[in-house]
Each structure stands twice: as structure tokens, then as C-alpha cells.
N, C-alpha and C positions, 0 to 999 in steps of 0.2 A: 286556747296554745296548743298545738300538737306536740309531743316529745320526741325528741329525736336522740336515741339511745343507742349509739353503735357498738357491737362487740368487736374485741381484739380478733376474732378469728373473719370476720368481715373486712376489717382493715386491711387485714396481712392479704386475705384474698384480692384486696384490689393494689396491693404494693403499698399502702399505705401505714403510717406510723405515727398515733397521736402523740401528743405533748404529752397528756395526762392521763393515768390511767385510775377510773372511780371504783376504788373497792368500795362496795356497796355494804357488805357485813350479811350476816345471819339475821338480825332485828331487820332491819333495811330492804333485806330481800322477804319475810317471811311474816314479822309482825305487820297487822292494819296498821296500827298508830303511824308506826315507823316508816312506814312504806309512804306518808305524806312526807314527811322528810326526804327522804329519798328523792322527792318529785320538784320538792321545794329548789334542791339542789341542782337537779337536772335542768328546771326552770332557768336557773342563773347563769347555767354553763352554756344551755342553749343561747340565750339571749345577747353574753357576751362574746359569742362566737369560739367558745374555746375548743380547741380541736382533743377530745377525750374520748376513750371508749370504756366498755365494761368486759368483765370475761364474761359475766352471762353463767351458763351452766358448769364453764368451768372452774368456777371461784367456789371454793370451799370452806369451810371455818378457818379463821384465824388460827385456831387452840390456844386462844386466850383461857375459856373457860376450863377449857382440861389441863392445861398448867397452871392455872391458881385453886385447882382444886387437888391440886397435890398427882396428876397423871402423866408424868415428864413425858411417859414415853407414845402415846395418843398424842401429847402435844407436839412431839418430833416428827411423827407419821404427817399431820395434817402440815406442819410448816415445811415439811421438807415436799411434800404433792404440790404446794401451792410455790413454794420457790420454784420448783425444774418447770412449773407455768410460767410464773413471771419470767425467769431467765428464757424460757425457750422466745419471749415476744418481745425479748429487750427494752424491758420495762426500767425507764429511769427514775420518771416522778410518779408518787402515786397522790390522790385524795380521799379522804374517807371524814364520814359523818360520823364515825362511830370512837370515840378517846381507846375504849380498848383494844382493836382493829390498830389504831395510829400509834399506841405505844410497843402493841406485841412486831408490829411489821418495822418498825423507826429502830428499837433498842432489842430485841433477841432476834428478829430474822439473822441480822449481819454475822452471827457465830453459826451460822447455819449455811453461808454463801447467798444468803439474799439482800444485799446490797442496795439502799433506793432512798431517792429523796423522799421524805414522807412527810406529807402537810394534813392538819386539821381544817374541813371545812370553814372552820370561822377565818384562819388564817389565807387561805385562798381568796374568800370574799373579799377580805379587807384590801390585800393586793390587788384585788379586780377592780376596787373601787379608788385607791389612790392611785391606780396608774389612769383615771378616766374611763375604763370599758364598763364601767357599770354606775348608773345615775342615779342617787337618790334625790334630787333638785327638787324643792316645792310638796314634797310627800308630807300629808296630811294624817294620813293612817294612825300615826301612834304619836300624834305630837300634843305634848304634856302629858301622856299615860303615866302612871308609875311603872316602872319595869325595875325587877332584881333580878340580876343572873346567878343562877348555881352554878358553882363549879366544879366540873365533874373532877373525878379523883387522880383520872388517868393524863388528865388536860393539865390540869394545875400542879398541884404536888408533886406530881410524877414527872411532869416536863417542864415545866416555867410555864405554860402558856394562859396570862394573866390578863393582858392586854388587849387582843385581837376581838374577844368578842363584847367587850364593854365599851371598845372605837364602834363597834357596830351600832351598839344600842344607842348609843351617845347620836350617829349620825341620823339617828331615828328622830331627835326634835324630842325624844322621851325623857323623864326624869328618872335617871338610874338612882335606884336607893339599894344600898348594902346589906345586908344579913350583916349582924355582930359577927360571926363564924363566917368568913369570906379570904378568898385567896388563900395565902399560904394556911392560913388558919382554919378552912373549909371544911365543913362535915359532908363527910358520903351520905349519900344517900340509902343507902342500905344493900345495892346489888352488886358491889363489885367483889370483887373473888370469888366469884362463881356462885355468891349467895343468893344470886338473881335465881339460881335454877332449884332452889333446895326450901324447905318449910324453916321458917323462924325458930331458933333455941330458945329454951324458956326465960323470958324476962317480965321485965313491967311494964315497957314500952316499946312498939316497933320502931325503927332509926329512921324509917321513911316519917313517918306521924312525928318525930322530933323534929328532923326537918323542914318538913314542912311548915311544922310550928314558926319556925326561925323565920322563914317568909311571908308568912301571914302578917305576922308582927310589926313586918315592913309598913304594911298596910299598900303593897305595891299590889295592881290589878293583873298584871300578867308577870309570870313566871320563867323566865326565859334558861333553857338548856342547851347545853350545847351535845346531848348524849344521850342516846333510846333509853339507855336504861333508866337514867336518871327522869327520864321525859315520862318512865312506865310509874316508877315510883314516887314521885311529886304529885301525878295525876291522882292515884289512889290515896296519898295523902288527902287532897284537895275532897274528896269523894268522902274520906272519913269526916272530915271536917265539915261537910254538907256545905261545900262552900263553890260549888260548881258554876253555879251564875254568878259570883262575886270575881272569881279569880281564873283568869286563862293558864295554862301551861304548852308553851309553845317554844318550839327550837330557834335558834338565833336565825337561823336559814328560812323559817317559815316568815319571819318579822321581816327579813329583808326581801324576800320573795314577793311577799303581801305589802309592802311600802313600794319598792318598784313595777307594783302593777303586772306582776307577770302571769 
């Protein structure tokens, strides 16, 4: 399947305005593993004929890592540049596969003049299924498989989005097994708050190892994530436990794209 990814500039040149801007984010643009998640989202959008575009080279970092690391000045510079571009294209609705971008664009951009309807990709995919645009009937890809979902902090506890990813996993005819610490009691993967970009402080165990142990305890064959950072941390945890042969780490969008045979 050829991926069709128009840019806002191309659409504007044709006098068109897409319904949705797909905010790819730094991970989804540059990290080789996260690019697969981006492709899965695009496959779903393409197959459902969703009118969308990306900013392409006009997209800059949302500013989340700078803000969480305490550099408010850099955050505001990045945010205001992005807001100028977004408002210039008259963007109304944004979808992103990164909860960090999701939280920042949704909750922190408005005070700087950036007001948009922002949804996480699991919410959009759930809507596409609910409206009949995406059909998963008779999909056998994950039938009966045990899947556990790791709640990203900025999706779950920060924004109360717990049901969309779980509803999607249930659509796969899979068995959703919850970790002891889940939903509002979920445990961070260890990458949030700009921790992704620095060496760990002294302690007796890495957070991602602790979290991966929670997942392994469920005996799930697949750890589903909804965040590129979580995906990296859980994948590293599985490698550390030497369980790469038994446990896969996949984003919910990848599960759905696979099940829909896109």
C-alpha cells in the first residue's frame, strides 16, 4: 500500500483545507522504531479516506521536553513558532500519536493563543470504527492473544483517556489482561518529564525495568502502548529481561493496522 501524506503547504496551494492536521512529533519523525507507528496511523487514515495533512518541515518540536526540563523560555519560543504556523493554516483539529505532544497542544498552547481540538490517535481510530469507516470484522491476527496495555502518563492520569485504547484492543478479539498498576494507578515507564533524554540518577532499579516486570507478570504476549517514549522504554525492558522471543511491544495503531490488513 502506497502511503499518501500531503503537506499543509501542498493542500493550501490547491486551495484545499484538510479536516485534520496529523502532528507527527519528533519521535514519529526521526526515531526509526516510532516511524513504524507513524506509518500505521497514516495507513489507517488513508484507508478510511480521512482528509488530513502534515506540516512536514514546518513542524517543530512541541516544546514539551524543554518545558518539563524547566526551560520555560525555550518552550515558549518553540510553542509560539508552532502556533504561528498552525494559525496561518487555520488548523482546527489535530491528531497525534504522542501523548506528550497531545497534552502540550491541548492544555498548554491555548494560553499562548493556540486553540485547537486535539485528539490522541487511539480516540480517532475508535471514532473511525464507531462510525463504520474502519472495519475489523473477521480479523484473526490477534484472536485469543493476551495483550496488556501500558497507560502513558500524559494520556491516562493527565488527561483521563483510559477507554479508547482498551476498546480498540477488545475489538481485536484478544484477551485484555490488566497489570496490577493500571489506569489511574498506572506506573510511569520512566521516560516522562524529559527523563528520556538524560542518564538515570542513582538508584537500585530503573523505572522501565520495574514497569516491564509488571507487564511480564500478566503473562501477556503483547505489551500495547500508545506513546513512542513508552514503546522505547518497554522494549528496552523486554530486552533486559531477555524475553524478545516471547513478548512483543506494539503501538495500538500498529495492532489495528495489522488486524485490518492495511
